[in-house]
C-alpha positions in Angstrom: 0.1 0.1 -0.1 1.4 3.6 -0.9 1.8 5.7 2.1 3.6 8.5 3.7 6.6 5.9 3.7 6.6 4.2 0.0 5.4 1.2 -0.5 4.1 -1.1 2.7 1.6 -3.5 3.1 -1.6 -2.6 6.0 -5.2 -3.3 6.6 -7.7 -2.3 4.2 -10.3 0.8 5.3 -13.8 -1.1 5.9 -16.5 0.3 4.4 -19.0 1.8 6.9 -22.6 2.9 6.8 -21.8 6.0 8.7 -18.4 6.4 9.9 -19.1 9.1 12.5 -22.2 10.1 14.1 -23.8 13.9 13.2 -25.8 13.3 16.1 -23.5 12.9 18.6 -24.3 14.8 21.8 -20.6 16.8 21.5 -21.5 18.7 18.2 -25.4 19.6 19.2 -23.9 21.1 23.0 -21.4 23.0 20.5 -24.1 24.2 18.4 -22.5 23.2 15.1 -24.4 24.0 12.1 -24.0 20.9 9.6 -25.1 20.3 6.2 -29.0 19.8 6.0 -30.1 16.2 6.4 -31.0 15.4 2.9 -27.3 15.7 2.3 -26.5 12.7 4.1 -22.8 11.9 3.4 -21.6 16.1 3.3 -23.5 15.8 6.9 -21.4 12.8 8.1 -18.2 14.2 6.8 -18.8 17.7 8.7 -19.3 15.7 11.9 -16.0 13.7 11.0 -13.9 16.9 10.8 -15.6 18.7 14.0 -15.1 15.4 16.1 -11.7 15.2 14.8 -11.1 18.8 15.6 -12.5 18.0 19.2 -10.1 15.0 19.6 -7.0 17.0 18.7 -7.3 20.0 21.3 -4.6 18.9 23.3 -2.1 17.7 20.0 1.2 19.4 20.3 1.9 21.0 17.3 5.0 22.7 15.3 6.0 26.5 15.5 4.8 27.9 12.5 7.0 31.2 10.7 6.0 33.9 8.8 8.7 35.3 6.3 7.8 38.9 5.7 10.2 41.7 5.1 7.8 44.3 6.1 7.2 45.6 9.9 3.6 43.5 11.6 2.0 44.3 14.6 3.1 41.4 17.2 -0.6 40.5 18.0 -1.9 40.5 14.7 1.3 38.0 13.7 0.1 35.8 16.9 -3.4 35.7 15.7 -2.7 34.9 12.2 -0.2 31.9 13.4 -3.3 30.8 15.4 -4.8 31.0 12.2 -2.4 28.8 10.8 -2.0 26.2 14.2 -6.0 25.8 13.7 -5.4 24.3 10.2 -2.8 21.9 11.5 -5.1 20.4 14.1 -7.0 19.0 11.7 -4.5 18.0 9.1 -0.9 18.1 10.7 -1.1 14.1 11.3 -2.1 13.8 7.8 0.9 15.3 6.1 2.6 14.2 2.9 6.3 14.5 4.7 7.1 13.5 7.8 9.4 16.1 8.5 8.1 19.6 7.9 8.8 22.9 9.0 5.5 25.1 8.2 5.5 28.4 7.6 4.2 31.4 4.8 6.1 33.8 2.8 3.9 36.9 2.1 5.3 39.4 0.4 4.2 43.0 -0.8 6.1 43.8 -3.9 8.2 42.4 -7.3 11.8 42.7 -5.1 10.7 41.3 -1.7 9.1 38.0 -3.6 12.6 38.0 -5.2 14.3 38.3 -1.8 12.3 35.8 0.1 12.3 33.5 -2.9 16.5 34.0 -3.0 16.4 33.2 0.7 13.9 30.2 1.2 13.4 28.9 -2.1 15.7 26.3 -3.7 17.6 27.7 -6.2 15.9 25.8 -9.2 13.1 26.8 -7.5 13.5 30.1 -7.7 15.1 30.2 -10.6 11.5 28.7 -12.4 9.9 31.0 -10.5 11.7 33.7 -12.5 11.3 32.4 -15.8 7.3 31.3 -15.1 6.8 35.2 -14.5 5.1 34.7 -11.6 4.8 32.3 -8.7 1.0 31.5 -9.5 1.5 31.8 -12.9 -0.1 35.6 -13.0 -2.1 37.7 -10.9 -5.5 37.2 -9.4 -7.2 38.8 -12.6 -5.3 36.3 -14.7 -2.9 38.9 -15.7 1.0 38.0 -17.0 3.2 39.3 -14.0 6.4 40.2 -15.1 9.0 40.2 -12.6 11.5 43.0 -12.0 13.8 42.3 -8.8 14.1 45.7 -8.4 10.9 46.9 -8.3 10.0 47.6 -4.6 6.5 49.6 -5.5 4.0 48.0 -3.0 0.6 46.0 -4.6 -2.4 48.3 -5.3 -6.2 47.1 -4.8 -6.5 47.5 -8.9 -3.3 45.1 -9.7 -5.1 42.4 -7.8 -2.1 41.4 -5.7 -4.6 42.4 -2.7 -6.9 40.5 -0.6 -6.4 37.0 -1.6 -3.6 38.1 -4.1 -1.4 35.6 -5.5 -0.8 32.6 -3.7 1.1 29.0 -3.9 1.3 25.9 -1.9 5.2 25.6 -1.0 6.3 21.9 -1.0 8.9 20.7 0.9 10.8 19.7 -2.0 10.7 23.5 -3.4 12.2 24.8 -0.2 15.9 25.3 0.1 16.4 22.9 3.2 14.3 20.8 2.1 11.9 20.6 5.3 10.1 24.3 5.2 6.4 24.0 3.4 3.4 26.2 3.6 2.3 28.9 1.2 3.5 31.8 -0.3 1.1 34.7 -0.8 0.9 38.2 -2.1 -0.7 41.1 -0.4 -1.1 45.1 0.1 0.9 46.7 2.6 -1.8 48.5 3.8 -3.7 45.7 4.8 -1.0 44.4 7.4 -2.4 47.5 8.9 -5.3 44.6 9.8 -4.0 41.4 9.7 -1.8 38.7 7.9 -3.1 36.2 5.4 -3.9 33.0 7.2 -5.4 29.7 6.4 -6.3 28.2 3.4 -6.2 25.7 0.6 -3.0 26.8 -0.5 -1.3 26.2 2.5 -3.0 22.8 3.0 -1.6 22.0 -0.5 2.2 23.0 0.9 1.8 20.4 4.0 -0.3 18.0 2.8 0.7 16.8 -1.1 3.7 14.1 -0.7 6.6 16.2 -2.1 8.2 15.2 -5.2 7.2 12.4 -8.0 4.7 11.8 -10.1 1.1 13.5 -8.8 -0.8 13.1 -11.6 -3.0 10.6 -10.0 -2.8 12.3 -6.4 -6.3 13.5 -6.8 -7.9 11.9 -9.4 -10.8 10.7 -7.3 -11.0 12.8 -4.2 -9.8 16.6 -3.7 -9.2 17.5 -0.2 -7.7 21.3 -1.4 -10.7 23.0 -0.6 -14.0 21.7 1.7 -11.9 20.3 4.3 -9.4 22.5 4.6 -11.7 25.6 4.6 -13.9 23.8 7.5 -10.7 24.3 9.9 -11.1 28.1 8.8 -14.4 28.5 10.2 -13.9 26.1 13.3 -11.0 28.6 13.8 -12.9 31.8 13.3 -15.5 30.5 15.4 -13.3 29.7 17.9 -11.1 33.1 18.0 -14.4 35.1 18.2 -17.2 33.4 19.7 -19.0 32.8 16.9 -21.2 29.3 15.8 -18.9 26.7 13.8 -21.7 26.6 10.3 -19.8 23.7 8.0 -21.9 24.1 5.2 -24.6 24.4 7.1 -27.6 26.8 6.1 -26.2 30.4 5.4 -22.4 29.4 5.1 -20.7 31.8 3.3 -17.6 29.3 2.5 -17.5 29.2 -1.1 -16.9 25.6 -1.6 -20.7 24.9 0.2 -22.3 24.9 -3.7 -24.6 21.8 -3.2 -27.2 24.2 -3.7 -25.7 25.7 -6.8 -24.8 22.4 -8.6 -28.0 21.8 -10.4 -27.7 22.7 -14.3 -24.0 23.1 -14.3 -23.4 20.1 -16.4 -25.4 18.5 -19.2 -24.0 15.3 -19.2 -22.6 13.7 -16.0 -19.2 11.7 -16.7 -18.8 8.9 -14.4 -15.8 9.1 -11.4 -14.2 6.3 -13.5 -12.9 9.0 -16.1 -11.6 11.4 -14.0 -8.3 10.3 -13.9 -7.7 11.7 -17.8 -9.0 15.2 -17.2 -9.3 15.2 -21.1 -12.4 13.2 -21.6 -14.6 15.9 -18.8 -16.6 18.4 -20.3 -14.4 21.5 -20.5 -11.6 20.1 -19.3 -10.5 20.3 -15.7 -13.5 22.3 -15.5 -14.7 24.1 -11.9 -17.7 21.5 -12.0 -15.6 18.6 -12.1 -12.8 20.5 -9.5 -16.0 20.7 -6.9 -17.0 17.0 -8.0 -13.9 15.5 -6.4 -14.2 17.6 -3.0 -17.6 16.1 -2.6 -16.3 13.1 -3.5 -14.3 13.4 -0.8 -17.3 13.7 1.3 -18.4 10.4 0.3 -15.2 9.1 0.9 -15.1 10.4 4.4 -18.7 9.7 5.6 -18.3 5.8 4.4 -14.1 4.6 5.2 -13.3 7.7 7.8 -11.4 10.9 7.7 -7.9 8.7 8.1 -8.9 7.2 4.2 -9.9 10.2 3.0 -7.2 12.3 4.3 -4.2 9.5 2.7 -5.7 8.6 -0.4 -4.3 11.4 -2.1 -0.6 10.7 -0.8 -1.5 6.4 -1.3 -1.5 7.6 -5.2 1.9 9.4 -5.7 3.9 8.1 -7.6 1.1 6.3 -9.9 1.6 7.1 -13.1 -0.8 4.6 -15.6 -4.4 3.6 -15.0 -3.7 0.0 -14.1 -1.7 0.7 -11.2 -4.2 3.4 -10.3 -6.7 0.8 -10.0 -4.4 -1.5 -8.3 -3.8 1.3 -5.7 -7.9 1.4 -5.3 -8.2 -2.2 -5.1 -5.9 -2.8 -2.3 -7.0 0.4 -0.3 -10.3 -0.7 1.0 -12.5 -3.5 1.1 -14.5 -2.3 -2.0 -13.2 -3.1 -5.6 -12.6 -0.3 -8.0 -15.9 -0.5 -9.7 -17.8 -0.3 -6.4 -15.6 2.5 -5.1 -16.5 4.6 -8.7 -20.9 3.6 -8.2 -20.7 4.7 -4.7 -19.3 8.0 -5.7 -21.4 7.9 -8.8 -24.4 7.5 -6.5 -23.4 10.9 -4.8 -22.1 13.1 -6.9 -24.4 12.9 -10.0 -27.3 14.0 -8.4 -25.2 17.0 -7.0 -26.0 18.1 -10.4 -29.3 17.4 -11.1 -28.3 14.4 -12.9 -28.7 10.5 -13.1 -25.4 8.2 -12.3 -24.2 6.0 -15.2 
């Protein structure tokens, strides 16, 4: 079985009708808002995440570094570190590489990214970054970003580099010391008066993906990138400000909670058995099928547990062909790959108002 330590054998994950109990009294006592009961798998998966959050309350977590050249208020820095620590509270144990020093690079100008990149990225990564013209391939509006490492003019709102800005996952294999990992994020200097960028799915990418090697099949079936990394933000925010945690329940503002927005977004649903080859999907690797993989993650969590779903992408690291992909799926759970695809399709297709093939 492929895992964080390479190829090994382990007991298969066993199918369960319900991996976690949404009616658990701890969830009710906290007032957590879960997806409505008609979204059974979503509701179970959200319950699994919240119960994991509770179980890990006293877990020892590493120090988190922020690399930034601008002066930052110490209280805001500590708040941002609490945000990242909240993310690790859920998925630190599922990191793709064992020896990781979690960190964020935050830059407010081209010159700053060049300077920070030289300090913390491997030489080959830094050179690729310059050749690609941007860490993320372009600014937040999709405009090409031409590097000028002498330009220290601060980014402006109209540039598209503020707010969420340009962000990229930063894996340990890209860092100078082969251990530091997290995310690289742009922001405006003015924004730093109110806080630093915190946890998000790009931070999970840097922490969770398994590093070097063939990754083309890593998220062929499930995508932990958004939904479950976004849940950590919701849980941290609730804890930080004394709010009610809303995990894709009614009124949720998280952009990944789109169960009611996907009806009619696809004219034809293509089985999850084809997702490994994005070229056959409607509009290629479309936003709809990216979301389909997110809710397939819900199905996997609901029936095989959080461990199984988080570590499936890691188990698929290094897989380079369909036959290897199917072999891993066949040995990963007590279900065959045919049954897994059928189970995913029966859950995901109706999200689009369509019938599973």
